[in-house]
C-alpha positions as CSV (number, residue, x, y, z in Angstrom):
1,M,-35.1,-72.9,-120.7
2,K,-31.8,-73.5,-122.2
3,K,-29.1,-74.3,-120.0
4,I,-25.9,-72.5,-120.7
5,F,-22.7,-74.0,-118.9
6,V,-19.3,-72.7,-118.8
7,T,-18.3,-74.2,-122.2
8,E,-19.4,-75.9,-125.2
9,T,-17.4,-78.2,-127.5
10,F,-16.8,-76.7,-130.6
11,L,-17.9,-79.5,-133.5
12,P,-17.1,-79.2,-137.3
13,E,-20.1,-80.1,-139.4
14,K,-20.1,-84.1,-139.2
15,E,-19.4,-84.8,-142.9
16,E,-16.2,-82.4,-142.5
17,L,-15.0,-85.3,-139.8
18,F,-16.3,-88.3,-141.5
19,Q,-14.3,-87.4,-144.7
20,F,-11.4,-88.3,-142.8
21,F,-12.6,-92.0,-141.6
22,E,-12.3,-93.5,-145.3
23,R,-8.3,-93.4,-145.2
24,F,-7.9,-95.4,-142.7
25,W,-11.4,-97.3,-142.5
26,K,-9.6,-98.3,-146.3
27,D,-6.2,-99.1,-144.7
28,K,-7.0,-100.0,-140.9
29,W,-3.8,-97.6,-139.6
30,I,-5.5,-96.0,-136.5
31,T,-2.7,-95.4,-134.6
32,N,0.3,-95.8,-134.2
33,R,1.9,-92.6,-136.1
34,G,-0.7,-92.8,-138.9
35,A,-1.2,-90.1,-141.9
36,Y,-3.5,-88.1,-139.7
37,V,-1.6,-87.8,-136.3
38,R,1.6,-86.6,-139.0
39,E,-0.4,-84.2,-141.0
40,L,-2.2,-82.2,-138.4
41,E,1.5,-81.9,-136.7
42,N,2.7,-80.2,-139.3
43,K,-0.6,-78.0,-139.9
44,I,0.1,-77.0,-136.4
45,L,3.3,-76.1,-137.0
46,S,2.1,-73.9,-140.0
47,Y,-0.7,-72.1,-138.3
48,L,1.3,-71.0,-135.1
49,N,4.7,-70.4,-137.6
50,L,6.7,-72.2,-134.9
51,K,10.1,-71.9,-134.5
52,S,9.7,-75.1,-132.2
53,D,9.3,-78.6,-133.1
54,L,6.5,-80.8,-131.8
55,F,4.7,-84.2,-131.2
56,L,1.4,-85.2,-130.5
57,T,0.5,-87.0,-127.5
58,T,-3.2,-88.5,-126.2
59,N,-3.3,-86.0,-123.6
60,G,-1.7,-82.7,-121.9
61,T,-1.1,-84.3,-118.8
62,L,0.6,-87.7,-120.2
63,A,2.6,-84.6,-121.9
64,L,3.5,-83.0,-118.6
65,Q,4.7,-86.6,-117.0
66,L,7.0,-87.0,-119.7
67,T,8.6,-83.6,-119.4
68,F,9.1,-84.3,-116.2
69,N,10.4,-87.6,-116.6
70,T,13.9,-85.7,-118.5
71,L,14.8,-83.9,-115.6
72,P,17.6,-85.1,-113.5
73,E,16.7,-87.8,-110.5
74,N,18.8,-86.4,-108.0
75,K,16.6,-83.6,-108.0
76,R,12.8,-84.0,-106.5
77,K,11.4,-80.2,-106.2
78,I,9.8,-78.4,-108.6
79,I,8.9,-74.6,-108.2
80,T,5.4,-74.1,-109.5
81,T,1.9,-71.8,-109.1
82,P,-0.7,-73.0,-106.9
83,Y,-3.0,-70.7,-109.5
84,T,-3.8,-73.2,-111.9
85,Y,-5.9,-76.7,-112.8
86,V,-5.2,-79.6,-110.7
87,A,-3.4,-81.4,-113.3
88,T,-0.4,-79.6,-113.5
89,V,0.4,-80.4,-110.0
90,S,-0.9,-84.2,-109.7
91,A,0.8,-84.9,-112.9
92,M,4.1,-83.7,-110.6
93,V,3.1,-86.0,-107.7
94,W,2.5,-88.8,-109.6
95,E,6.1,-88.6,-111.2
96,K,7.3,-88.3,-107.5
97,F,8.3,-84.9,-107.5
98,Q,7.7,-82.6,-104.7
99,P,5.7,-79.2,-105.9
100,V,7.3,-76.2,-104.2
101,F,4.8,-73.5,-104.4
102,A,5.2,-69.5,-105.0
103,D,3.1,-67.0,-104.8
104,I,1.5,-65.5,-107.9
105,E,1.3,-61.8,-109.4
106,P,-1.8,-60.1,-108.4
107,E,-2.3,-58.1,-111.7
108,Y,-1.8,-61.3,-114.3
109,L,-2.2,-64.1,-112.0
110,T,0.5,-66.2,-113.3
111,L,3.7,-67.1,-111.5
112,D,6.0,-64.2,-109.7
113,P,9.3,-64.2,-110.3
114,E,10.4,-62.5,-107.8
115,K,8.7,-65.0,-105.6
116,V,10.5,-67.5,-107.4
117,R,13.9,-65.9,-106.8
118,E,13.2,-66.1,-102.9
119,I,12.4,-69.7,-103.0
120,L,16.2,-70.2,-105.2
121,S,17.9,-67.5,-103.2
122,K,17.8,-70.4,-100.4
123,Q,17.6,-74.2,-102.0
124,H,18.7,-74.0,-105.8
125,E,20.4,-76.9,-105.2
126,D,17.5,-79.1,-104.6
127,I,15.2,-77.7,-107.8
128,A,14.7,-79.8,-110.9
129,A,12.6,-76.9,-112.8
130,I,10.4,-73.9,-112.8
131,V,6.8,-74.5,-114.1
132,P,5.0,-71.4,-114.9
133,V,1.4,-71.6,-116.5
134,H,0.3,-69.2,-119.0
135,V,-3.1,-68.8,-116.9
136,Y,-5.9,-68.4,-118.9
137,G,-3.7,-68.0,-121.8
138,N,-2.3,-64.8,-120.1
139,P,1.2,-65.1,-120.6
140,A,3.6,-66.0,-118.0
141,D,6.6,-63.0,-117.8
142,V,8.7,-65.4,-120.4
143,N,11.2,-62.6,-119.8
144,A,11.9,-62.5,-116.2
145,F,11.9,-66.7,-116.4
146,D,14.5,-66.4,-119.5
147,D,16.8,-64.9,-117.2
148,I,16.3,-66.6,-114.3
149,S,16.7,-70.0,-115.9
150,K,20.3,-68.7,-117.3
151,E,21.1,-67.7,-114.2
152,Y,20.3,-70.5,-112.4
153,D,21.2,-72.9,-115.0
154,I,17.6,-74.3,-114.3
155,P,14.9,-75.2,-116.7
156,V,11.5,-74.0,-117.7
157,I,8.4,-75.8,-118.7
158,Y,5.6,-73.7,-119.3
159,D,2.3,-75.5,-118.7
160,A,0.7,-73.6,-121.9
161,A,-2.2,-75.6,-121.8
162,H,-4.5,-72.8,-122.6
163,A,-2.3,-70.8,-124.7
164,F,-3.1,-72.5,-128.5
165,G,-3.2,-69.3,-130.6
166,V,-2.2,-66.9,-128.0
167,K,1.1,-64.7,-129.2
168,Y,3.7,-62.6,-127.2
169,N,5.9,-60.0,-128.8
170,G,4.7,-61.3,-131.6
171,K,5.6,-64.9,-131.4
172,S,3.7,-68.2,-130.3
173,L,3.7,-68.8,-126.4
174,F,4.8,-72.4,-127.4
175,D,8.4,-71.3,-128.6
176,Y,9.2,-69.5,-125.2
177,G,11.2,-71.7,-122.5
178,D,12.9,-75.0,-122.6
179,I,9.7,-77.0,-123.2
180,S,5.8,-75.8,-123.4
181,I,3.0,-78.6,-123.5
182,A,-0.7,-77.9,-124.5
183,S,-3.4,-79.6,-123.8
184,F,-6.3,-80.5,-126.8
185,H,-9.3,-81.6,-124.3
186,A,-12.8,-81.1,-125.9
187,T,-13.0,-78.4,-123.2
188,K,-10.3,-76.4,-125.0
189,I,-10.1,-73.7,-127.8
190,F,-8.7,-76.3,-130.1
191,H,-9.6,-79.9,-129.5
192,T,-8.8,-83.2,-130.7
193,I,-11.2,-84.9,-128.2
194,E,-8.6,-85.5,-126.1
195,G,-5.2,-84.7,-126.5
196,G,-1.9,-83.0,-126.2
197,A,1.7,-81.8,-127.4
198,V,5.1,-81.0,-126.2
199,F,6.8,-78.3,-128.0
200,S,10.7,-77.4,-128.0
201,K,13.2,-75.9,-129.8
202,D,15.8,-78.6,-128.3
203,K,16.3,-81.2,-130.9
204,A,17.6,-83.7,-128.7
205,L,15.1,-84.0,-125.9
206,L,12.3,-83.6,-128.0
207,K,13.8,-86.9,-129.9
208,R,14.6,-88.8,-126.5
209,M,11.1,-87.6,-125.7
210,F,9.2,-88.9,-129.0
211,Q,10.7,-92.2,-128.2
212,M,9.8,-92.3,-124.6
213,H,6.2,-91.7,-125.6
214,N,6.1,-94.6,-127.9
215,F,7.1,-97.2,-124.8
216,G,10.9,-96.6,-126.0
217,H,11.1,-97.7,-129.0
218,V,14.2,-96.7,-130.9
219,S,13.4,-99.6,-133.9
220,D,10.8,-102.2,-133.8
221,V,13.1,-104.6,-131.5
222,E,15.2,-101.6,-129.6
223,F,14.3,-99.7,-126.6
224,D,16.6,-97.2,-125.6
225,E,14.7,-96.4,-122.3
226,V,11.8,-97.1,-120.1
227,G,8.8,-95.5,-121.9
228,I,4.8,-95.6,-121.9
229,N,2.3,-95.4,-124.0
230,A,1.6,-91.6,-124.9
231,K,0.2,-91.5,-128.6
232,M,-2.3,-89.6,-130.3
233,N,-4.6,-92.1,-132.5
234,E,-5.9,-91.2,-135.9
235,F,-9.5,-90.3,-134.5
236,Q,-8.3,-87.6,-132.2
237,A,-6.3,-86.4,-135.3
238,A,-9.1,-86.5,-137.8
239,M,-11.0,-84.2,-135.5
240,G,-8.5,-82.1,-134.7
241,L,-7.8,-82.0,-138.7
242,S,-11.5,-80.8,-138.8
243,V,-11.3,-78.0,-136.1
244,L,-8.1,-76.2,-136.9
245,P,-9.8,-74.8,-139.8
246,Y,-11.9,-73.0,-137.9
247,M,-10.0,-71.6,-135.7
248,D,-9.5,-68.0,-136.9
249,E,-13.3,-68.2,-136.5
250,I,-13.6,-69.4,-133.2
251,I,-10.7,-67.1,-131.8
252,Q,-12.7,-64.2,-133.5
253,N,-15.9,-65.3,-132.0
254,R,-14.9,-65.5,-128.9
255,K,-13.1,-61.9,-128.7
256,L,-16.8,-60.9,-130.0
257,I,-18.4,-62.7,-126.6
258,S,-15.7,-61.2,-124.6
259,E,-16.6,-57.6,-125.8
260,W,-20.2,-58.0,-125.5
261,Y,-19.4,-59.2,-121.5
262,D,-17.1,-55.6,-121.3
263,E,-20.4,-54.1,-122.5
264,F,-22.9,-55.5,-120.5
265,L,-21.1,-55.8,-116.9
266,N,-21.6,-53.1,-114.6
267,F,-18.4,-54.5,-112.9
268,N,-20.0,-53.3,-109.8
269,G,-18.1,-55.3,-107.0
270,Y,-15.9,-57.6,-109.6
271,K,-13.6,-57.4,-112.0
272,R,-11.9,-58.7,-115.0
273,L,-8.9,-60.0,-115.8
274,R,-5.7,-57.6,-117.2
275,I,-4.2,-59.2,-119.9
276,R,-0.3,-58.7,-119.9
277,P,1.0,-55.7,-122.2
278,G,2.4,-57.4,-125.9
279,T,0.0,-60.3,-125.8
280,D,-2.4,-61.0,-128.4
281,W,-4.9,-63.0,-126.9
282,N,-7.2,-66.5,-127.7
283,Y,-10.2,-65.0,-125.2
284,S,-10.1,-69.1,-124.0
285,Y,-11.8,-67.8,-120.7
286,Y,-14.0,-64.8,-119.2
287,P,-13.2,-65.2,-115.3
288,I,-14.3,-61.9,-113.0
289,F,-13.0,-61.7,-109.6
290,F,-15.4,-60.5,-106.8
291,E,-14.8,-58.4,-103.9
292,D,-16.1,-61.2,-101.4
293,V,-16.7,-64.6,-101.2
294,E,-19.9,-64.5,-99.9
295,T,-21.3,-62.2,-103.0
296,L,-19.6,-65.3,-105.3
297,K,-21.5,-67.7,-103.8
298,H,-25.1,-65.8,-104.1
299,V,-24.0,-65.2,-107.6
300,I,-23.3,-68.9,-108.1
301,K,-26.8,-69.5,-106.7
302,K,-28.3,-67.0,-108.9
303,L,-27.6,-67.8,-112.0
304,N,-27.9,-72.0,-111.4
305,E,-31.3,-70.9,-110.5
306,N,-31.9,-69.4,-113.5
307,G,-30.0,-72.3,-115.7
308,I,-26.8,-70.8,-116.1
309,F,-23.6,-72.7,-114.6
310,P,-20.3,-70.9,-114.5
311,R,-17.4,-72.5,-112.8
312,R,-14.8,-71.9,-110.3
313,Y,-11.4,-72.1,-112.2
314,F,-9.3,-72.5,-110.4
315,F,-10.4,-73.2,-107.0
316,P,-8.9,-74.4,-104.4
317,S,-5.5,-72.9,-104.6
318,L,-3.4,-75.9,-105.5
319,N,-1.5,-76.0,-101.8
320,K,-4.4,-76.4,-99.9
321,L,-4.8,-80.2,-101.7
322,P,-5.4,-82.6,-98.7
323,Y,-2.4,-84.8,-100.4
324,L,0.1,-82.3,-100.3
325,K,1.8,-81.6,-96.5
326,N,3.9,-78.9,-95.1
327,N,3.0,-76.0,-98.1
328,K,3.0,-72.6,-96.8
329,K,0.1,-70.0,-97.5
330,M,-0.2,-68.4,-100.9
331,K,-1.9,-65.2,-99.9
332,V,-2.9,-63.7,-103.5
333,S,-3.3,-66.9,-105.1
334,E,-5.7,-68.0,-102.3
335,Y,-7.5,-64.8,-102.4
336,I,-7.7,-65.0,-105.9
337,S,-9.0,-68.6,-106.3
338,E,-11.8,-68.1,-103.2
339,R,-13.5,-65.2,-105.0
340,V,-13.2,-66.2,-109.0
341,I,-16.0,-67.8,-111.5
342,C,-15.3,-67.9,-115.1
343,L,-18.5,-67.0,-117.1
344,P,-19.9,-69.3,-120.1
345,L,-17.7,-68.5,-123.0
346,S,-18.0,-70.9,-126.1
347,H,-18.6,-70.6,-130.0
348,G,-22.0,-70.9,-129.8
349,L,-23.2,-68.3,-127.5
350,N,-25.6,-65.2,-129.2
351,R,-26.0,-61.5,-128.2
352,E,-29.3,-62.1,-125.8
353,E,-27.4,-64.9,-123.9
354,V,-24.6,-62.9,-123.1
355,L,-27.0,-60.2,-122.1
356,D,-28.9,-62.6,-120.0
357,V,-25.8,-63.9,-117.9
358,A,-24.8,-60.3,-117.3
359,M,-27.9,-59.0,-116.4
360,N,-28.5,-62.1,-113.7
361,I,-24.8,-60.9,-112.2
362,N,-25.6,-56.7,-112.8
363,Q,-29.1,-57.3,-110.3
364,I,-27.5,-59.1,-107.4
365,K,-26.8,-56.4,-105.1
């Protein structure tokens, strides 16, 4: 019996990847801003039609950490969502910031702007930034957060790890906010094995972060400030250059698989994700939300017994992490996180496999 996992990494033909190896096998330049890293940056800008500029990093978590290091040292709190992958919050804590959670919108599952306003009305002097997440590639309320940013003079940093290829009101999600970061991990819709990127229209800020991601180098012998090693290497960039030409095909294929789920699932006792109007989505995940926890656990058990392995993205609600103290209850996030599973969704799934997943769920009373 073939096992069906929640995701499967898209890989190009080996020959398409190996052709890139010829150059750096010849010139032996495999890291430190090689030709493929620079080429991939330019091709991403072109493919996404970005107004922002970018630089690539070795993973998305380091992109977050670099970003948090640009914030004022006298403000150590960041408002964010409890409904996301743990990396969003762990990067803050690693950089000695305190996450301040605001609950999520029950409809779109992204950070609720009104809850953010409630926090800012009481303690905006302590807040260094607001970090919404485009959860499942579903846009946060970017217009509301733009207004809040201007009103309180607080930067908005988008964790856009799921958002490659998503457009909102006709432009890339990476063009919103002061900074957006992406993850190009092997589980993402576009990947470089491991990898990430920082996007911003603020050229001075991006230049500073670029220096920070290379040990603080200004020149070979000058160092402007403390930095780390967050550079992408040529092997990662070669994979990205091999995958990027397939992106339209990948998104269309994932759309088709999602439409099959829409067709086959009966939505009896569970519901699907609602996408924010104005969004051209990338179909990066297919979450469903159950009415009760016991049914969810029963579904997971049944699917696993039949070689199908969904995943509880995102559980637990991050306000319940054991290493965070004094966090308030997040009613919506906790309710959703206890009842969500993401169904298998990857480029190689066929109609019969999707039907198998759906029928296993539909048969559970």
